[in-house]
C-alpha positions as CSV (number, residue, x, y, z in Angstrom):
1,M,-8.1,1.6,-95.2
2,S,-8.4,2.2,-99.0
3,E,-6.9,5.8,-98.5
4,W,-3.6,4.2,-97.0
5,N,-1.3,3.4,-99.8
6,L,2.4,2.3,-99.2
7,A,3.6,3.0,-102.6
8,Q,2.6,6.8,-102.0
9,L,4.9,7.1,-98.9
10,P,1.7,8.1,-96.7
11,W,4.0,8.9,-93.7
12,L,5.4,11.9,-95.6
13,P,3.4,15.0,-96.1
14,K,2.2,16.1,-99.3
15,P,4.6,18.4,-101.5
16,P,4.2,22.0,-101.4
17,A,1.8,23.4,-104.2
18,D,4.8,25.8,-105.2
19,F,7.3,23.0,-105.2
20,G,9.1,24.3,-108.4
21,A,9.5,27.8,-106.8
22,R,10.7,26.7,-103.8
23,L,13.2,24.5,-105.6
24,G,14.3,27.6,-107.7
25,T,14.9,29.4,-104.4
26,I,17.0,26.7,-102.9
27,R,19.0,26.6,-106.4
28,G,19.4,30.4,-105.9
29,D,20.6,30.7,-102.3
30,P,23.5,28.5,-101.2
31,A,23.2,29.5,-97.6
32,G,21.5,26.9,-95.5
33,R,21.0,24.8,-98.7
34,G,21.4,21.5,-96.8
35,I,18.5,22.2,-94.3
36,S,16.5,23.6,-97.2
37,L,17.0,20.3,-99.1
38,L,16.2,18.4,-96.1
39,R,12.8,20.3,-95.6
40,L,11.8,19.6,-99.3
41,A,12.9,16.0,-99.5
42,G,10.9,15.3,-96.6
43,T,7.6,15.4,-98.5
44,S,6.4,12.7,-100.9
45,L,7.9,13.7,-104.1
46,N,7.2,11.5,-107.2
47,A,10.1,10.3,-109.4
48,S,10.2,13.5,-111.6
49,Q,10.4,15.7,-108.5
50,L,13.0,13.5,-106.9
51,G,15.1,13.9,-110.1
52,R,14.8,17.6,-110.0
53,V,16.1,17.6,-106.4
54,A,18.8,15.4,-107.4
55,G,19.9,17.9,-109.8
56,V,20.2,20.6,-107.2
57,V,22.4,18.1,-105.1
58,E,24.6,17.3,-107.9
59,A,24.9,21.0,-108.9
60,S,25.9,21.8,-105.4
61,R,28.7,19.2,-105.5
62,R,30.1,20.8,-108.6
63,E,30.0,24.1,-106.9
64,S,31.4,22.9,-103.7
65,I,28.6,24.3,-101.8
66,D,28.4,23.1,-98.1
67,L,25.3,20.9,-97.6
68,S,25.8,20.4,-93.8
69,P,24.4,19.0,-91.5
70,L,24.3,16.4,-94.4
71,I,26.7,13.6,-94.3
72,P,28.5,12.7,-97.7
73,F,28.2,8.9,-98.9
74,R,29.6,7.9,-102.4
75,L,27.4,4.8,-103.6
76,G,28.4,2.7,-106.5
77,L,25.3,1.1,-108.5
78,L,25.3,-2.3,-110.2
79,S,22.5,-3.8,-111.8
80,N,21.2,-5.8,-114.8
81,A,18.7,-3.3,-115.4
82,T,18.4,0.4,-116.4
83,M,19.4,2.9,-113.5
84,D,18.7,6.2,-115.4
85,L,15.4,6.7,-113.2
86,I,16.6,5.1,-109.8
87,G,19.9,6.9,-109.6
88,P,18.6,10.3,-109.2
89,A,15.7,9.0,-107.1
90,L,18.2,7.6,-104.6
91,V,20.1,10.9,-104.4
92,A,16.9,12.9,-103.6
93,S,15.4,10.1,-101.2
94,A,18.9,9.8,-99.1
95,L,18.4,13.6,-98.2
96,R,15.5,12.5,-95.8
97,Y,18.1,10.4,-93.7
98,G,20.8,13.0,-93.6
99,I,22.8,11.8,-96.7
100,A,24.3,13.9,-99.2
101,L,24.5,11.2,-101.8
102,E,26.7,10.8,-105.1
103,V,26.2,7.8,-107.1
104,V,28.6,6.1,-109.5
105,V,26.6,4.0,-112.0
106,A,28.0,1.1,-113.8
107,P,26.8,0.6,-117.5
108,Y,23.5,-1.4,-118.1
109,D,23.9,-5.0,-117.4
110,Q,27.7,-5.0,-116.5
111,A,27.9,-5.9,-113.0
112,V,30.3,-8.6,-113.1
113,Q,32.6,-7.0,-115.8
114,H,32.8,-3.7,-113.7
115,A,33.3,-5.5,-110.4
116,L,36.2,-7.8,-111.5
117,D,37.9,-5.0,-113.6
118,P,40.3,-3.1,-111.3
119,D,40.2,-0.1,-113.6
120,S,36.7,0.2,-113.8
121,A,34.9,3.6,-112.7
122,L,33.5,1.8,-109.5
123,N,36.8,0.4,-108.4
124,R,38.7,3.6,-109.1
125,A,36.1,5.8,-107.3
126,K,36.5,6.1,-103.4
127,L,33.1,4.5,-102.6
128,D,31.7,4.0,-99.1
129,G,29.4,1.2,-100.4
130,V,28.1,-0.4,-103.5
131,L,24.4,-1.3,-104.1
132,A,23.8,-4.6,-106.2
133,L,20.4,-4.2,-107.7
134,L,20.1,-7.5,-109.4
135,D,16.7,-9.1,-110.0
136,H,15.9,-12.7,-110.9
137,R,16.7,-12.2,-114.5
138,A,20.4,-11.9,-113.6
139,Y,20.5,-15.3,-112.8
140,P,20.1,-18.7,-114.8
141,F,16.9,-19.7,-113.2
142,Q,15.0,-19.8,-116.4
143,R,17.2,-22.8,-117.9
144,V,16.8,-25.5,-115.4
145,A,15.0,-28.9,-116.0
146,F,12.0,-29.2,-113.7
147,G,12.1,-32.0,-111.3
148,D,15.9,-32.3,-111.7
149,P,17.7,-31.6,-108.2
150,A,21.0,-31.6,-109.9
151,S,20.1,-29.1,-112.2
152,A,18.4,-27.1,-109.6
153,R,21.5,-27.0,-107.5
154,K,23.8,-26.2,-110.4
155,A,21.7,-23.2,-111.0
156,L,21.5,-22.2,-107.5
157,E,25.4,-22.5,-106.9
158,G,26.0,-20.7,-110.1
159,A,23.7,-17.9,-109.2
160,V,25.5,-17.6,-105.6
161,A,28.9,-17.8,-107.2
162,H,27.8,-15.0,-109.6
163,L,27.0,-13.0,-106.6
164,E,30.1,-13.7,-104.6
165,A,32.4,-12.7,-107.8
166,I,30.7,-9.5,-107.9
167,R,31.2,-9.2,-104.0
168,D,35.1,-10.3,-104.2
169,G,35.8,-8.0,-107.1
170,I,34.3,-5.0,-105.3
171,R,36.1,-5.9,-102.1
172,T,39.6,-6.3,-104.0
173,G,39.2,-3.4,-106.2
174,C,37.7,-0.5,-104.1
175,G,37.3,-2.1,-100.7
176,A,33.7,-0.9,-100.2
177,P,31.0,-3.0,-98.5
178,L,28.4,-4.6,-100.9
179,I,24.7,-4.1,-100.3
180,L,22.9,-7.2,-101.5
181,Q,19.3,-7.6,-102.3
182,T,16.7,-10.2,-101.8
183,L,15.0,-11.1,-105.0
184,A,11.3,-10.4,-105.4
185,D,9.1,-13.4,-105.9
186,I,7.6,-13.6,-109.5
187,P,3.8,-13.7,-109.6
188,E,3.5,-16.3,-112.5
189,S,3.1,-20.0,-111.4
190,L,3.8,-22.8,-113.6
191,F,2.5,-25.6,-111.2
192,G,0.3,-23.3,-109.1
193,S,0.5,-24.0,-105.3
194,Y,2.7,-27.0,-106.3
195,D,5.3,-24.8,-107.5
196,L,7.4,-24.6,-104.4
197,L,7.7,-28.4,-104.4
198,V,9.1,-28.8,-107.8
199,D,12.9,-28.5,-108.1
200,G,14.0,-26.0,-110.8
201,T,10.9,-23.6,-110.9
202,C,11.8,-20.2,-110.8
203,R,9.8,-19.5,-107.5
204,S,11.5,-22.2,-105.5
205,L,14.8,-21.2,-106.8
206,V,14.1,-17.6,-105.6
207,R,12.9,-18.7,-102.5
208,T,16.3,-20.7,-101.8
209,F,18.5,-18.3,-103.3
210,N,17.2,-15.6,-101.0
211,D,18.0,-17.7,-97.9
212,R,21.6,-17.9,-99.3
213,V,21.8,-14.2,-99.5
214,V,21.0,-13.7,-95.9
215,D,23.4,-16.4,-95.0
216,L,26.2,-14.4,-97.0
217,V,25.4,-11.1,-95.2
218,R,25.2,-12.8,-91.7
219,E,28.7,-14.6,-92.5
220,G,30.4,-11.4,-94.0
221,D,30.7,-7.7,-94.0
222,D,27.8,-6.7,-96.3
223,Y,24.4,-5.1,-95.7
224,L,21.0,-6.6,-96.8
225,L,18.3,-4.7,-98.8
226,D,15.0,-7.0,-98.6
227,V,13.4,-6.1,-101.8
228,A,11.5,-9.4,-101.6
229,H,9.7,-7.9,-98.5
230,I,9.1,-4.5,-100.1
231,A,7.6,-6.3,-103.1
232,Q,5.3,-8.6,-100.8
233,C,4.0,-5.2,-99.0
234,V,2.9,-3.7,-102.2
235,G,1.8,-6.8,-104.0
236,L,3.9,-8.8,-106.6
237,E,1.3,-7.8,-109.3
238,N,2.1,-4.2,-108.7
239,W,5.8,-4.7,-108.3
240,H,6.4,-6.5,-111.4
241,D,5.4,-4.7,-115.0
242,P,6.5,-6.8,-117.9
243,Q,5.7,-3.9,-120.1
244,H,8.2,-1.5,-118.1
245,W,10.7,-4.4,-118.4
246,N,10.3,-5.0,-122.2
247,M,10.2,-1.3,-122.9
248,Y,12.8,0.4,-120.6
249,K,14.4,-2.7,-118.9
250,L,13.1,-1.3,-115.6
251,P,13.4,-3.9,-112.9
252,F,10.0,-3.0,-111.4
253,A,7.1,-0.9,-112.1
254,Q,8.1,2.8,-112.4
255,P,5.6,4.2,-109.9
256,L,7.3,2.2,-107.1
257,V,10.7,3.9,-107.7
258,P,9.9,6.5,-104.7
259,L,9.4,3.6,-102.5
260,L,12.5,1.5,-103.5
261,A,14.6,4.9,-103.2
262,D,13.5,5.5,-99.7
263,H,14.1,2.1,-98.7
264,V,17.8,2.6,-99.9
265,G,18.0,6.0,-98.2
266,R,17.1,4.7,-95.0
267,L,19.5,1.9,-95.1
268,L,22.3,4.3,-96.1
269,G,21.2,6.6,-93.1
270,A,21.5,3.6,-90.9
271,I,24.9,2.7,-92.3
272,R,25.9,6.2,-91.2
273,G,24.6,6.1,-87.7
274,R,21.5,8.2,-88.8
275,S,18.5,6.1,-87.7
276,R,16.4,7.5,-85.0
277,K,16.9,6.7,-81.3
278,C,13.8,8.0,-79.5
279,L,10.1,7.7,-80.1
280,V,8.2,10.6,-78.5
281,L,4.6,10.0,-78.0
282,D,1.7,12.4,-77.9
283,L,-1.1,11.1,-75.5
284,D,-4.9,12.4,-76.1
285,N,-6.0,10.5,-79.2
286,T,-2.5,9.1,-79.9
287,L,-1.9,6.7,-77.2
288,W,-5.4,6.5,-76.1
289,G,-8.7,8.0,-77.2
290,G,-10.3,11.0,-75.6
291,V,-8.8,13.8,-73.6
292,I,-7.9,12.8,-70.1
293,G,-8.0,16.1,-68.9
294,D,-11.7,16.3,-69.7
295,D,-13.0,12.7,-69.9
296,G,-11.0,11.6,-66.8
297,L,-9.3,8.2,-66.2
298,D,-12.4,6.2,-66.8
299,G,-13.4,8.2,-69.8
300,I,-10.3,7.5,-72.1
301,V,-10.6,4.6,-74.6
302,V,-8.0,1.9,-74.6
303,G,-8.2,-1.8,-74.3
304,Q,-9.7,-5.0,-75.7
305,G,-13.2,-5.0,-76.8
306,D,-13.6,-1.7,-78.5
307,P,-12.4,-1.1,-82.2
308,S,-10.8,2.2,-81.3
309,G,-9.4,1.1,-77.9
310,E,-7.7,-2.1,-79.8
311,S,-6.2,0.4,-82.1
312,Y,-4.4,2.6,-79.5
313,L,-3.6,-0.7,-77.7
314,E,-1.7,-1.7,-81.0
315,V,0.2,1.7,-80.9
316,Q,1.3,1.0,-77.4
317,R,2.2,-2.6,-78.4
318,T,4.4,-1.3,-81.0
319,A,6.0,1.2,-78.9
320,L,6.8,-1.5,-76.3
321,A,8.3,-3.7,-78.9
322,L,10.6,-0.9,-80.3
323,S,11.7,-0.2,-76.7
324,G,12.3,-3.8,-76.4
325,R,14.8,-3.6,-79.2
326,G,16.5,-0.5,-77.7
327,I,14.5,2.7,-78.8
328,V,14.0,5.1,-76.1
329,L,10.4,6.1,-75.3
330,A,9.4,9.7,-74.3
331,V,6.1,11.7,-73.9
332,S,5.3,15.2,-75.1
333,S,1.6,16.3,-74.4
334,K,-0.1,19.5,-73.7
335,N,-1.6,18.3,-70.4
336,D,-1.3,18.2,-66.7
337,E,1.5,16.0,-65.8
338,A,0.0,14.6,-62.5
339,I,-3.3,13.6,-64.4
340,C,-1.2,12.0,-67.3
341,R,0.9,10.0,-65.0
342,T,-2.3,8.5,-63.4
343,A,-3.1,6.9,-66.9
344,F,0.3,5.1,-66.7
345,R,-0.1,4.1,-62.9
346,D,-3.8,3.3,-62.7
347,H,-5.4,2.4,-65.8
348,P,-5.8,-1.3,-66.0
349,D,-5.7,-1.7,-69.8
350,M,-2.6,0.3,-70.3
351,L,0.3,-1.7,-71.7
352,L,2.8,1.1,-71.3
353,R,3.8,2.1,-67.7
354,E,5.8,4.8,-66.1
355,D,8.8,2.5,-66.0
356,N,8.9,2.4,-70.0
357,I,9.0,6.2,-70.3
358,A,12.4,7.8,-70.0
359,V,11.1,11.4,-70.0
360,L,7.6,12.8,-69.7
361,Q,6.9,16.4,-70.8
362,A,3.3,17.0,-69.9
363,N,2.8,21.0,-69.7
364,W,1.3,23.7,-71.7
365,S,4.4,24.8,-73.8
366,D,4.6,24.2,-77.4
367,K,5.6,20.8,-78.7
368,A,8.9,22.2,-80.4
369,S,10.1,23.6,-76.9
370,N,9.2,20.3,-75.3
371,L,11.1,18.1,-77.6
372,E,14.3,20.4,-77.3
373,A,13.9,19.6,-73.5
374,I,13.6,15.9,-74.1
375,A,16.8,15.9,-76.4
376,A,18.6,17.9,-73.8
377,T,17.5,15.5,-70.9
378,L,18.5,12.2,-72.9
379,N,21.7,14.1,-74.4
380,I,21.0,13.2,-77.8
381,G,20.4,15.3,-80.9
382,L,17.1,16.3,-82.3
383,D,17.7,14.2,-85.3
384,A,17.3,11.3,-83.1
385,L,13.8,11.9,-82.4
386,V,10.5,10.9,-83.9
387,L,7.3,12.5,-82.9
388,L,4.0,10.7,-83.3
389,D,1.0,13.0,-82.8
390,D,-2.4,12.7,-84.2
391,N,-2.8,16.6,-84.3
392,P,-2.0,18.1,-87.7
393,A,-1.4,21.5,-86.3
394,E,1.2,20.3,-83.9
395,R,2.9,18.1,-86.4
396,A,3.2,21.3,-88.8
397,Q,4.8,23.3,-86.0
398,V,7.3,20.8,-85.1
399,R,8.3,20.4,-88.7
400,D,8.6,24.2,-89.2
401,A,10.5,24.9,-86.2
402,L,12.5,21.5,-85.9
403,P,13.1,20.3,-89.5
404,Q,15.7,17.7,-87.9
405,V,12.7,15.9,-85.9
406,A,11.1,13.2,-87.8
407,V,7.3,13.7,-87.9
408,P,5.2,11.0,-89.7
409,E,1.8,12.2,-91.3
410,L,-1.0,10.0,-89.7
411,P,-4.2,9.0,-91.2
412,P,-7.6,9.8,-89.7
413,E,-8.0,6.0,-88.7
414,P,-6.0,5.2,-85.4
415,A,-5.9,1.5,-86.7
416,L,-3.2,2.6,-89.2
417,F,-1.2,4.6,-86.7
418,A,1.2,1.7,-85.9
419,R,1.5,0.4,-89.4
420,T,2.6,4.1,-90.6
421,L,5.0,4.5,-87.9
422,L,6.8,1.3,-88.8
423,A,6.5,1.7,-92.6
424,A,8.3,5.0,-92.3
425,G,11.5,3.2,-91.4
426,Y,12.9,5.8,-88.8
427,F,14.6,2.9,-86.9
428,E,16.4,1.0,-89.9
429,A,19.1,-1.2,-88.4
430,V,22.2,-2.5,-90.2
431,G,23.4,-4.5,-87.0
432,F,22.0,-5.8,-83.7
433,A,24.2,-6.1,-80.6
434,H,23.0,-7.6,-77.2
435,E,23.8,-4.1,-75.6
436,D,20.9,-2.6,-78.0
437,L,18.4,-4.6,-75.7
438,R,19.6,-2.4,-72.8
439,R,19.7,1.0,-74.4
440,S,16.2,2.2,-73.5
441,E,16.8,1.5,-69.9
442,Q,20.2,3.1,-70.0
443,Y,18.7,6.3,-71.3
444,R,16.0,6.2,-68.7
445,M,18.7,5.9,-66.0
446,N,20.6,8.9,-67.9
447,A,17.5,10.9,-67.2
448,Q,17.5,10.0,-63.6
449,R,21.1,11.0,-63.4
450,A,20.2,14.4,-65.0
451,R,17.7,14.8,-62.1
452,L,20.2,13.9,-59.5
453,Q,22.6,16.5,-61.2
454,A,19.9,19.3,-60.8
455,G,19.6,18.7,-57.1
456,A,23.3,18.3,-56.4
457,R,25.3,21.1,-54.5
458,D,28.2,21.2,-57.1
459,L,29.6,19.1,-59.9
460,T,32.3,17.3,-57.8
461,S,29.5,16.0,-55.1
462,Y,27.4,14.9,-58.1
463,L,30.0,13.0,-59.8
464,Q,31.1,11.4,-56.4
465,S,27.5,10.4,-55.8
466,L,27.3,8.4,-58.9
467,Q,30.0,6.0,-57.7
468,M,31.1,5.4,-61.2
469,E,33.3,2.1,-62.0
470,I,35.1,2.1,-65.5
471,C,36.6,-0.8,-67.2
472,F,39.1,-0.9,-70.2
473,A,39.7,-3.9,-72.4
474,S,41.5,-4.3,-75.8
475,F,39.2,-5.1,-78.7
476,D,38.0,-8.7,-78.6
477,P,35.5,-10.9,-80.4
478,L,32.9,-10.4,-77.5
479,G,32.7,-6.6,-78.2
480,R,33.6,-6.6,-81.8
481,A,29.8,-5.9,-82.9
482,R,29.3,-3.2,-80.4
483,I,32.6,-1.6,-81.4
484,A,31.8,-1.4,-85.0
485,Q,28.3,-0.2,-84.2
486,L,29.6,2.5,-82.3
487,I,32.1,3.4,-84.9
488,N,29.8,3.7,-87.7
489,K,27.0,5.7,-85.8
490,S,29.0,8.0,-83.5
491,N,29.1,11.5,-85.1
492,Q,29.4,14.2,-82.4
493,F,31.9,13.0,-80.3
494,N,34.1,11.5,-82.8
495,L,37.6,13.2,-83.2
496,T,38.2,11.7,-86.8
497,A,34.7,10.3,-88.1
498,R,36.8,7.3,-89.5
499,R,34.5,4.3,-90.3
500,Y,35.4,0.8,-89.9
501,S,33.2,-2.4,-90.7
502,E,33.0,-5.3,-88.4
503,A,35.4,-7.2,-90.5
504,E,38.0,-4.4,-90.3
505,V,37.5,-4.2,-86.5
506,A,38.3,-8.0,-86.3
507,R,41.6,-7.2,-88.3
508,I,42.5,-4.4,-86.0
509,E,42.0,-6.9,-82.9
510,H,45.1,-8.7,-84.3
511,D,47.1,-5.5,-85.4
512,R,50.4,-5.7,-83.3
513,D,51.0,-2.3,-84.2
514,A,47.7,-0.9,-82.6
515,V,46.6,-0.2,-78.9
516,T,42.9,-0.7,-78.9
517,L,40.4,0.2,-75.8
518,Q,36.7,-0.7,-75.6
519,V,35.7,1.2,-72.5
520,R,32.5,0.3,-70.4
521,L,31.1,2.4,-67.5
522,R,28.6,1.8,-64.7
523,D,27.2,3.7,-61.7
524,V,24.9,3.7,-59.0
525,F,21.7,3.7,-61.4
526,G,23.1,0.8,-63.5
527,D,25.4,-0.2,-66.4
528,N,26.2,2.3,-69.1
529,G,27.5,-0.3,-71.2
530,M,30.3,0.3,-74.0
531,I,30.6,4.2,-74.1
532,S,34.1,4.7,-75.8
533,V,36.2,3.4,-78.5
534,I,39.8,4.0,-78.9
535,I,42.2,3.1,-82.0
536,C,45.9,4.1,-81.5
537,R,48.3,3.1,-84.1
538,A,52.1,3.0,-83.9
539,G,54.3,5.7,-86.2
540,E,57.6,6.7,-86.5
541,N,60.2,7.9,-83.8
542,G,58.0,6.9,-80.8
543,D,55.0,8.7,-82.0
544,W,51.6,6.9,-81.7
545,D,48.8,8.2,-83.7
546,L,45.0,8.3,-82.2
547,D,43.4,7.1,-85.5
548,T,40.0,6.9,-83.6
549,W,38.4,8.4,-80.4
550,L,34.9,8.3,-80.1
551,M,32.6,8.4,-77.1
552,S,28.7,8.2,-76.2
553,C,27.4,11.6,-75.6
554,R,25.5,10.0,-72.7
555,V,28.4,10.3,-70.5
556,L,29.6,13.9,-71.3
557,G,30.8,16.0,-68.2
558,R,31.7,12.8,-66.1
559,C,35.6,13.1,-66.6
560,V,35.6,9.8,-68.7
561,E,37.8,11.4,-71.3
562,Q,40.5,12.0,-68.6
563,A,40.2,8.4,-67.3
564,V,40.6,7.1,-70.8
565,L,43.6,9.2,-71.5
566,N,45.3,8.0,-68.1
567,E,44.6,4.5,-69.2
568,L,46.0,5.1,-72.8
569,A,49.2,6.9,-71.5
570,I,50.0,3.8,-69.6
571,R,49.4,1.3,-72.5
572,V,51.3,3.4,-75.0
573,S,54.1,4.0,-72.8
574,A,54.6,0.4,-72.2
575,R,55.0,-0.2,-75.6
576,G,57.8,2.3,-76.0
577,G,55.6,5.4,-77.1
578,R,57.0,9.0,-76.5
579,R,54.3,10.9,-78.0
580,L,50.4,10.6,-78.6
581,I,49.5,12.4,-81.8
582,G,45.7,13.5,-82.0
583,R,43.8,15.0,-84.8
584,F,40.6,16.8,-85.0
585,I,39.1,16.3,-88.4
586,P,36.1,18.4,-88.8
587,S,33.1,16.5,-90.2
588,G,30.3,19.1,-90.0
589,R,28.7,17.1,-86.9
590,N,31.8,17.1,-84.4
591,E,32.3,20.7,-83.5
592,L,31.6,19.5,-80.0
593,V,35.1,18.0,-79.7
594,R,37.0,20.6,-81.6
595,D,39.0,21.6,-78.2
596,H,39.1,18.2,-76.9
597,Y,42.9,17.7,-77.0
598,R,43.6,21.2,-75.9
599,K,41.4,20.6,-72.7
600,L,43.4,17.4,-71.9
601,G,46.6,19.1,-72.1
602,F,47.8,18.4,-75.7
603,D,50.1,20.9,-77.5
604,L,49.2,22.3,-80.8
605,L,51.4,21.1,-83.5
606,R,49.8,22.5,-86.9
607,E,46.3,23.5,-88.1
608,D,44.6,23.8,-91.6
609,A,41.3,23.5,-93.2
610,A,41.6,19.7,-93.2
611,A,42.8,19.0,-89.7
612,T,44.0,20.4,-86.4
613,V,47.0,18.2,-84.9
614,W,48.0,18.0,-81.4
615,A,50.6,16.3,-79.6
616,L,51.3,15.1,-75.8
617,D,54.8,14.2,-74.4
618,L,54.1,11.0,-72.5
619,A,57.3,11.5,-70.5
620,S,56.1,14.4,-68.7
621,Y,52.6,13.4,-68.6
622,R,51.2,12.8,-65.1
623,A,47.7,11.1,-64.7
624,R,45.1,13.2,-63.3
625,E,42.6,12.1,-60.6
626,T,39.0,11.2,-61.8
627,P,36.0,10.5,-59.7
628,M,35.8,7.0,-60.8
629,T,37.3,3.3,-59.9
630,T,38.8,1.3,-62.6
631,V,37.6,-2.3,-62.6
632,D,39.5,-5.2,-63.8
633,A,38.5,-6.1,-67.4
634,N,38.5,-9.8,-66.5
635,E,36.0,-9.5,-63.6
636,A,33.0,-10.7,-65.8
637,S,31.0,-11.1,-62.5
638,A,31.1,-7.3,-62.1
639,G,28.6,-7.3,-65.1
640,L,30.3,-4.9,-67.5
641,L,31.2,-7.6,-69.9
642,S,28.3,-9.3,-69.5
643,E,26.6,-8.6,-73.0
């Protein structure tokens, strides 16, 4: 257990011995720089190494070098502490989560001033978000009379008002959402265990303040960085370093900079929809002890009463919990498939069963090929996969062949497998909709659809056999959270890649100059949930602009696009629309839909590097037949809006 140290990011492999030479090679060759940086940042770099990698990112930005498939993100940074070391670490750590980060830093201890000044560097910048790294020293917690509830209440309200002023200033100035942090508890205790019972102690104020921060995030349009939890995990004595604060005004101990930066990186990745969707599990010595092909069903180790068996049981319990919150489970194992399935079906101590596994690839092919097959079957990108595998050689092969796949290092002790997986933060979330609970089941059904398609005589007969029902509704409060989630995480089938927060979606609901659609689909296998979102805005001379058109890749090839266009044409025509104007704005990840409008019969208006613009004459448009039935959105009993 002593070998596992959270501060050292143990899920990441060690940096290469020739780190400097590799960085020099990346710096000297702009071709494929995004992937090269992704590979190098995917190791456990220290603060100095993170700074050197960040320098290459900054140089690439100055030289306009393409860093695809990385997604750009401009982050403002406000703090009451020194950010000189933290800023570069954030840039390099964000690479692990597919983000090419640019940081705009406000001067030391000028958070409120820069938030409220409309001409500040932050408010003049076009930011995607602002991180407020304010620790307990930013608030008046040290000037409270002990045992005086009124004094404590005044200090707490003043601290909340301080934070709200920053938030409101940023919203007014640059319109970016704020990332709020909880406060790390302090290790010093004036009253001992009684500290939490005395009004006005710093510890009691910090606890209450953190509850208020959570309420602000829950009620508003902001995000949460749970610094209190990070500090608890490494230990408060390790987190707080009075010497580092006194000498450098660092808000926490310098060795923990890579850990904090990694947590910010995974949060930014989640905001941009880069959280992982699928956990791929190895079997032998990962999900159970032993080799089932050699040891047989009775010989594998899993279950209560044995230390190793309970360790593997915890891996299964963790996988089930992830599945319960919407993460898809798959299996990739060098094994005989029939033998492997017997373990899921017949072993009495197994928690995972066949129904929990969306795709099972058990054969003698290499792991990278099997992962590609799993991604293809589920119709998701390789960057949606996490491979949990005890074998170092298999991990290295996948990292080399498929750098987009997340492959955590695992310690020799199986008892730490589950902890390592969860500590890595691959499944970071910035929202949770009821529909997420059903995502794992939806992907499993998608795999069944793929098997049905493989056995169908032709595409037409396959689509008819699905017995699809599609439901159209305008934006409403019921679907708001899921709509915002799709807008912010959809990258491949997303014509403009515009992002809107949940609060902005709420405003669009009431925009009289907009036609909106939330589209849901179900078929013979079950409910696919919300699969498409449309925002269409009225323009001049009867033109209506397709501001946003995105769709889940799970339903590609089922004529959903045509059905959506049929419905959209009806609704826009009813509002007096004469033409639909559609734009393809390349994002580096949406090449899939470059020809979307051409395939639907739009005429090309103009094309340049920034966008391709298309138009559809609604007066001459005739709806095309699709292999699905439209269901009334008001028929809640149909189950399409039951979330």
